[in-house]
N, C-alpha and C positions, 0 to 999 in steps of 0.2 A: 067148478066152472064159474060161479059167481065171483069168487076171489080173484080169478084170473082176469075177469073183466074190469074189476076195480083197479088192479095194478096197471092194466093197459091204459085206463082213463087217466090215472095219475101221471103216467109217462107222457101221454099226449099233452096234458096241461103244462108239464115242465118244459116240453119242447116249445110250446106256444109262448110261454113266458120268456124264454131265452131269445126267441126271434124278436119279440117286441123290444127287449132291452137293447139288442143290437141295432134295431131300427132307430131307437131313441138316441143311442150313442152316435150313430151315423149322422142323424139330423143335427145334433149339437156340434159335431165336428164340422159339418158343412157350414153351419152358422158362423163358427169361429173362423173358418177359412174365408168366408165371404167378408166378414168384418175385417179380418186381417188384410185381405186383398184390397178392400175399399180404403182402409186406413193407409196401407202402403201406397196406393195410388194417390190419395190426397197428400201424403207426406212428400212423395217424389215430385208431384206436379204443382205444389203450392208455390206461388211467386210473391204473394203479399201477405202481410199480417192480418189476421181477422180483427174484428172490432174488440176493443177492451183489453188489448195486450200492451204491457209495459216491459221495458228492459232497463234495469238499473234505474227505475223510477221515471223513465222517459216514455211517454205514450207514442207507440209506433203503429197504431191502428191504421190499416189501409196502405202502409208504406212497403215499397219494394226494398230489396237488400241495400242497394246503394244509398237510397234516400234515408233509410233507417240508420245506416252507418254514419251518414253526415249529421243527422239530428242528434244521435247519441254523442258523437264527437264534439259537436258545438256545445251541447249541454254540459259536457265535462271539461270545458276549457275556461270556466269562470271560477276565479279564486279570489280570496281576500288575503292580503299580506298584512300581518300585524307586527308591530314593533313597540317595545316599551317607550312611552313618552311621545309617540307619534300617532297621528290619525290613521286608522286602517285604510289601506289602498285596495280598491277593486281593480283587478286586471283580467284581461282575456289573453290566455296563452295560445300557443300554436301547436300543442301536442297532437300527434296522430296515434291511433291505437290499432293494435293487431286484432281486430274483432270481426272482420268480414265473414270468415268461415263460421264463427259462433253465431252471428246474426242469421246467416243463411240456415243453419241447423235449427234455430229457434222458430223460423217460419214453418219448417216442416213439423216440428213438435207441436206448435200451437194449432196447426190444422187438424190434429187428431186428439187434442187435449179435451177430455170430457167436460171440464169446467168451461171451456170456450164454447163447446157444442151446445151446452144448455144455457148459454148467454151470460155466464158469470165471468167477471174480469179476472185476469191472471197476470202475475208479475214474475219475470225471470231475472236472474242475475248472471252476468258474464264477467270474466276477468278483463279489466282495462289495461292490458299489457302495452307498455309504450312501444311505439314503432318509429318515432322520429319527432322532430320539432324541438329538440332540446336547445340547440343553438339559438333559434329564433325566440324561444320562450325565455331564455336567459337574458337576452337583450331587452325584452319587454319588462322583465322583473327589475333589471338594472335601471331602466328608464323611470320606473315607478318609484323605486326606493334607492336613488343613487348614492354613491359614496359622498361623504362630506367634502367640502372644499378643503384643499390642502392635503388630502390623503396621498400617501405614497403608494403608487401602483406597483404591483409585482410584475416583473418582466423576466422572461426566459433568457437564458444565455444563447448566443448565436455566433456564427462565424461571419465576419465581415470579409468576404472573399476579395473585394477590391483592394483593401488595405492589408489583407492576409493577417488577421488577428482574431482572437476570441474575445468577444464582448461578454463579460461575466453577467450572471443572473443578478436580479435585484429582488430582495425580499421586502415586500411592502406590507401595508396594512389594509389593502383594499379587499372587498368581499369577492369571493369566487361565485359569481352568479350562475355559472354552469353547474356547480355543485348544488346550489339551491334548486335549480330546475330539475336536476336528476332526483333530488330528495323528494320533491313534490310528485314527480312521476311515479316513484316507487310507492309512495303512500297512497296515491290514487289507485294503483294496481291492486293494493291490498284491501282498500275500502272505497267503493265508488261514491260513498257519501262524503268523503273527505273533500273539503273545499276551503279550509282556513289553514294558513301556514304562518307560524310565528318565527320571525327571523332573529337569530342571535349572531350579530356580526363577529363577536370575538371567537366563536366556534367555526366561522365560515371564512377565515382569512385565506386568501388565495396564496398558493405556494408555487414556486417555480417548477415547471414540469421538465425543463431542460437546464442542466447545470454545466458550468465550464468544465468540470471534471469529466462529465459524460461525453464531452466533445473532443477529448484529446486525440483519440484514434482517428476520428474524422478530420481533425485539423491536420494531422500528419499526412493523411490521404490528399487533402486539398493542396498542401504545399507541393506535392508530387505531381498531381494531375490538373490542378486548376490555378496554377500560379501565374499564368499569362493569359491575356485576352485572346480571343479568336478573331480572325479578320475575314471579311467577305468582300469580294470584288463587286463594284457597282458600275452603273452606266457612266458615272463621272470619272472613273479612274481613281477616285478618292476612296480607299478601303473603308468599309464600315466596321467599326469595332464592337464586337460582342464582349462586354466586360465580364469579369470573373463572376460577379453576382448573378448575371444571366446565364453564364456558362454552367454554373452549379445546378441549373435546372436540367441540363442536358447530360452532364457527367455525374452520375449519382454514386454515392458512397455505399459500398458493401464490404463486409469483412474479407470477402474473397477477391475483391478488386473492383475496378470501375464497372458500372452498369450504364449503358447508354440509352437514354430515354427519348423515344420518338415523340411522346407526348410533350416533353419539355422542349424539344427542338421546335415543335409546332407552335408552342406558346411564344417562344422567342420570335419565330417567323411572323406570327400575327402582330406582335408589337412593332416589328419592322414595317409591315404592311400599313399599319395605322399611321406611322410617322411619315411615310412617303406619300400617303394619300391626303394628308392634311394641308391646311393653308400655311403652316409653318413647319420648318424642319431645322433641327439642331445639327450643325456641322462643325467639324474641327477646323480651325483656322490657325494662322500663325500667331494670332492674338488670343488664342484659347477657344473654347466652345462658344458658338454664337447661334442663337435661335433667330432665324430670319424668315421673312415672307418668302414662300416657295412658289416662284413663278415658273421655273424651268425644270424642276425635278419631280413633278407629280407623276407617279408611276403606279401601274397596276401590278402588284407583287403576287406572284404565284406562291401561295403559302405552302402548299404541299411539296413542291419542288425545292423551294428555298429551305424548308425543314429537312429534306433529304440531304441537301448540300451541307447544312449545318451539322447534321449527324455524322456524315462522312468526314467532314473537316475535324470534328472533335475526336474521331477515332484515329485519323492518320496524321493530324497535326499540320495539314496543309491548308492553304487559303481556300475558302469556299466562295460561293457566288450567290448574290441576291438575284433570283430569277424573276425578270419582269417582262413587260410587253416590248422592251427594247433590249438589244444585245448589251451584255455587260462588258466593261473594259477590264483588262487585266493589268492596266497601268498602276502606278503608285501615287496617283493624285495629281494629274495634270489639270490645272485650273488657274484662273486669275483671281487675285484678291485686291480689292480696292478698299484701303483703310482710310475712311473719311477723317478720322481724328488725327492720324499721322500724315494725311495728305500725300499718300504714295500709292503706287500700283506695283504689284509683284506678280511674276509668272512662275508658278511652281510646276516643274516637270520631273516626273519620276521621283517625286518626293524631295527634290532639291529646288531652291530658289535660283532661277537662271536669269532673271531679269528684274530690275528695280528702277523705278523712275519717280521723281516728284511730280505732283499734279496740282491742279486747281479745280475743285469741284463746284457744285452749285452754290450760288450766293443767296442773300436774303430773299425769301419768297420763292426761291427756285432750288431749294436744297435737293441734292442728288438722293434719290430714293434708295433705301437699304433693301436688300433681298437677295434671292438666288436667281440669277438670270443666265443667259447664254449669248455669245456673239452671234447675232442673226445673219451676219454677212460681212464682207470686206470690200470696200470700194475706194477707188482712186479718184482724186480731183472732183470733189463734190462741193456744191455751194449750199450751205445750211441757211435756211430762211426762218424767220420768226418775228416776233413783235416785242419791243422793249416795254418797260413798265410805263413809259410816258405815252405809249400808243404809237410811236413811230416804228417802222419796219426795219429789220436789219438783214443783211446778206453777208455771210462769212464763208469765203472760199477756203476749203481745206484740202490737203493732199492725201491724207490717210483717214478714212472714216470706218469706224468699227462699232456699229450700233448694238446695244444690248437691252435697252428698256424703252420700247417705243421710239420716240424721237430723240432719246438721249443715248450717248455713246462716248467712246474714246476717240479723240482726234488731236491733230497738231493744232497749235494756236500761235501763229507767227506774230500776232499783235501783242503778245505778252513778253516782257523782258525778264520775269522771274516766276518761279513756281514753288509750291510747298509752303510750309509755315502757316500763318494765319491769313493769307491773302483772301481766301474764300469767304471769310467772315464779312467783309465789307465790299469786296470786289470780285465776287465769284462769277461763275458762268450762269447760263440760263438752265442749268441742270446737267449739261454734259461734263465730261471729265477731260479738261484741257491738259495737253502734254507738250513738252519741248519738241520741236519738229524732228530733231535727229532721233529722239527716243521713240516718238510715234512711228517713225519709219522702221526702226529696229523691231518694235513689237509687232507691227503689221507683217513683217517678214517671217516671224517665228510662230505665231499662233494660228491654228486652223479655225475656220468658221465652225460654229457649234461649241466652241470652248465655253465651259461653265465659268460664270463670274460670281464671286461672293462680294457683295458690297455691304460694309458694316462700319459702325462707329467704334 
């Protein structure tokens, strides 16, 4: 009986010990769960670095992600460029680094790092993988350690579409500073402590990236698709020429055939808009291209609609339109040209000169102003009044009056016996353009009010 009681007591003790072990294990597990939950909460909700944290040697204590990224980036854009025989040059580059996600992760890690929790400083390392700024940094480096005077610069081959020829590449002896910038960025990504770069110019010679040989297929394409300029109708009736170099932005080369670029068409349209909104405008005249003061053709160009027209024109080969706040003319260039050097006026209609007359323009102190104007009206039998240089007044009756620049215009001058040549040099008008009576009558009868006038030397 006694032995049976002993066995029962031992069994009870074993059961009690097992229960206590389970309770202890449960308590420990609960502690780990609580600690883990607390750590997870701190990790996921941390927004700033605790005190005493450094990343790649940069103190980021108390900083949020964006501020930490900026501070680390700024600290890792300071370099010294060394070169044999030259003083070291300190530069600040413009590299950006792909570190935002890494920095954000370090905020979470530092929030549960035991070393931080007990007040001990901690330093983390992250990879400074380059994300941009190569081009800007290359310029900074080039400005700091420029090529020597007289260096021969390397140039890529390219197609001159306007003259339809390949301009070959040039192998020079200039430094490829883009290569230098990339080399620095790669070294920085491998070692954040890297901040000195020794430049060896002989090993960094710039090489052509595009050769004449590589452009042969594209050149054959250009001869087929971009050999002629594209024309756009304008409010003047004088077609605007989109030259082949500009057209090459619209009709792009591919091995499969032409690809038409809306982006390129918009770039061309923006250039046109800038020209028409400025104080000067370059126009084609019988005497060549002339850049003139623009009084009559300041226009608001609809860039998107003009780009669409350019794109359609490039595809179908037809004349497009510059879409403005005024209706475009589909004519072939009806306008007047007053050539002050040649002392003549010509009327161009549908691309052809249909009228020519000698004139006398403004004399000393009253030179006829050059620019782009328009015939503001047509009037018969008008008396022009003004003041002579000696202070006396004058009155000049005219039969045909065609003003284009304020009080200056085209008109008949019955008081003159000769026109053209160098008469204007010493015996010119007060700014108007004098014409033989019969020629003034003829011009008056064929030009409409609003006709554009180019006045040039």
